N, C-alpha and C positions, 0 to 999 in steps of 0.2 A: 834461845835468846830471841826476843822480838826484833822485827826489822826496824830500821831507823824511822821510817815514816810513822809506824804505830807508836813508838815512844814519843816522837815529836808531837803527834796529835793528842796523845793522852796528857802530856804535860800542858799543852795548849788549852785543853778543856779545863783542867784544874786552875790554871792561872786566870783564865777568863772568868771563871766563877768566883775567883777571889779567895780560894781556900788554901790553907797550908797543907803540907803533905799529911800531917796527922789528922786534920779535919776532913780531908777528902777520903782518907782511909776509913774513918768512922762512918761516913755516909755510904761507902761502898761495901761495908762489912769486912774490911781488912783489919787484922788484929793489931798491927802497929802503925806503920806509915806506908806511904806509897813510894818511898825512896828506892827500894830494891827494884820495883817495877820500872821506875824512871831511869835507873842506871842500867837496865837490861839484865839484871841478875835473876829476876823472877818473871815467868811468863804470865800474861794476863789470863786469869781463869775464866771459865764460862760464866761463873756467877758474877764476876766483876763486869763483864761485857753486858750481861743481862741487866744489871743495875744501872749501867750507863744508859741503856735503852729505856728502861722503865722510868727512871727519874728525870733524865735530861733529853730523851728522844734521840740519843746518838745512834746513828746508823752504823751497825757493826762492819758493813762493807767499807764505809768511809774510814773507820778506825784502822782497818787493816790495809788501807791504800788501794782498794779495789773499786772505789766509787768516789765521785766528787759531791754526792748528795750527803751533806753532813747530818741533817736531822730528818727524821721520819714523822709522818702524821701531823705536820704543821698545819695543813689545811683543815684538819679535823679536831684541832684543839678546842675543847669545850670550855667556854667561859661563862656558862649559865650560872645564875645565883645558886650558892650552895645551900641556902636556907630561904624559904619563902614563908612569910607570916600571913595569917588570915585572921579575920574578925570572928565574932560569935556566930555570924551567919555563914561562915566558911568561905568568905570572899577575900581576895587579896587586899591587903591594906598597905599603906606606905610607911615604912619605918624611917625615922629621922636619925641620921648619924651625925652628931655634932663633932666639933673639932677634937674635943677631949676623947670621945669614944672612938674616933677615927684612928687614933694612935694604936688602939688594940684590935681594930677590925680585922687586919690580915691574919692575926694569930687566933682569933676566935670565930673565924668565918663559918665554921661548921658546927659551932656550939649553940644549939637551939636555946639553951637556958640564958646565954649571954644576950640574946636579942630581946628577952623579956624585960630588961632594964631600960630599953630604949622606947621613947614615945612613938606611937603609930596612929595614923588617921586615914580616913577615906576622903578622897577629893571628888565630889560628885559633879565632875565636868567631863563631857564626852571625850575630850582629847586624852583623858587618863583612864579610859576603859580598854578592856581586851589586851592588857599587857601588864607586866610586873614593873612597878616603879619604886624608887627609893630616893630619899632626900639626903644630900650630903652638904655639910658646911665647908665653904672654901677657906683655905688657909694660905697665907703668903700672897705675893703679887705677881706670880709667874704668868697669870692669864689676863693681866691688865692690857688694854682698857676694858675688855668685855666683862670680866669678873673682878669684883672688888673683894678684898679680904673681909671675911665675916658674912658675906652673902651666902645664900643657899641655892643649890642647883637641884632640880627635880629631874631624875634620869631614868630611862627605860632600859630594862635588862636586854643584853645582847647574847645570842646563843653561840655564835662562832666568830672568830677573828675575821673570817672572810666577809662578814656583814658590815664591817666598819667602812666609813666614808672619809675621804681626805678633807672635806669641808665641814665636818662636825667636831664638837668637843666631846670628850669622854672622861668619865671617872674610871681610872685604871687601878685595879687592886692587884698589887704584886704579892710575892710571898712574904715580903717584910715591909711594904710601904703602900701608901694610898695617895693618889694625886689626880689632878684634873689636867688633861693634855689633849692636843690633837694627835692623831695616829696616822703615820704614813708607812705604807708597805712598798718597798722598792722592788722592782722586777729583778728576778734571778738572785734574790737574796733571802736567806732564812731569817734575817733580822727584822725587827719592827722598830721604827723610829718614833720616839715620843718628842713632841714639839710644843714649846711654850709660845704664847702670843707675845709675851714680853721678850723682846729680842736680846735683852741682857742675859737671858738664860739660854745657853746653847742646847741644841737637840742632842739626844743620846740614844744609842741602840740598846735593845733588850732582845732576849730570845722568847719565842711564844710560850715555852713551858714555864716561864717566870710569872705569867699572868694567871691569876685565879678567877677574876671576874672583870667584865667590862660593862659599863652602863653609859648609854648615849644620853647626853644632856639635851633635854627638850625645852626647859624653861628655867627661870630663876626667880628667887624671892629677894627683893632688894629693899633697902631701908634708907631713911633720910632723903626722901625724894624732894627735890627743891623745885617749887613751881616756877621760880624765876630763872632757873638755869638755862632752859632752852630759849626763852625770850631774850635773855641777856646775850646769849651766843648769837642769836639771829640779829640783834641790834649791832653787835660788833661786826658781823659780816656785811650788813647794810652800810655801816659807816666806812668800812674798808672799800666797798664797791664805789661809794660816792667819791672817796678820796682818789681812787684809781681813775674814775671818769674825769675828775678835775685835772689830774696830771696829764691825761690823754688830750684834753682840750687845750691845755697849755702847750703841749708838744705840737699840736696842729697849728696853733697860732704862730708859733715860732717858725 
């Protein structure tokens, strides 16, 4: 029978990943469910421990209560593009992933034929040289005011999670989702926090192994640019300053 710490940690992993006992068993190559393991009736096999390490980077020593380091290889997690597209001259080009295509992007991330249906182009600007870039269409309002729904971001491929910065925005491709967020790495934690600029969306934690790709947002394509917007805002600020000055003069006179 496994010790209580091992059982507790095994159950904790399954629940945090959001799997039923049957779903988790299927992932780990167990014939029925994980119920017998969780009740302590069946010992954890070497195969199961190996699958936990391979799929979820679970440290076997942590699992058996001999270490506090839960995950291994987090600093070496590769998030480089799974497919890179090139033009007829064998040079990198920029694929555009619109909102509709983004829904299937995580599932087709390694399917080279899937990328052929997407438009691609070369942007002959120095800032877009010597790196792999991809265009993604923004959905939702979680990154307001910086990004509006429907706008496009042009983003540079990142090789490792260690290369992210707290003051940048990133396209984060998870195993089952795609989103634009800020990324925060907390000291002494294996978790990574995804943060929205729109404060109505709370931050939430993920594990490094859940990330397939990371793209650093370098610029955006926007639409409906209003030539009067900035001028109107400036006028409002000037009027507010004048009103404030008048109030101050009135206070001084009194």
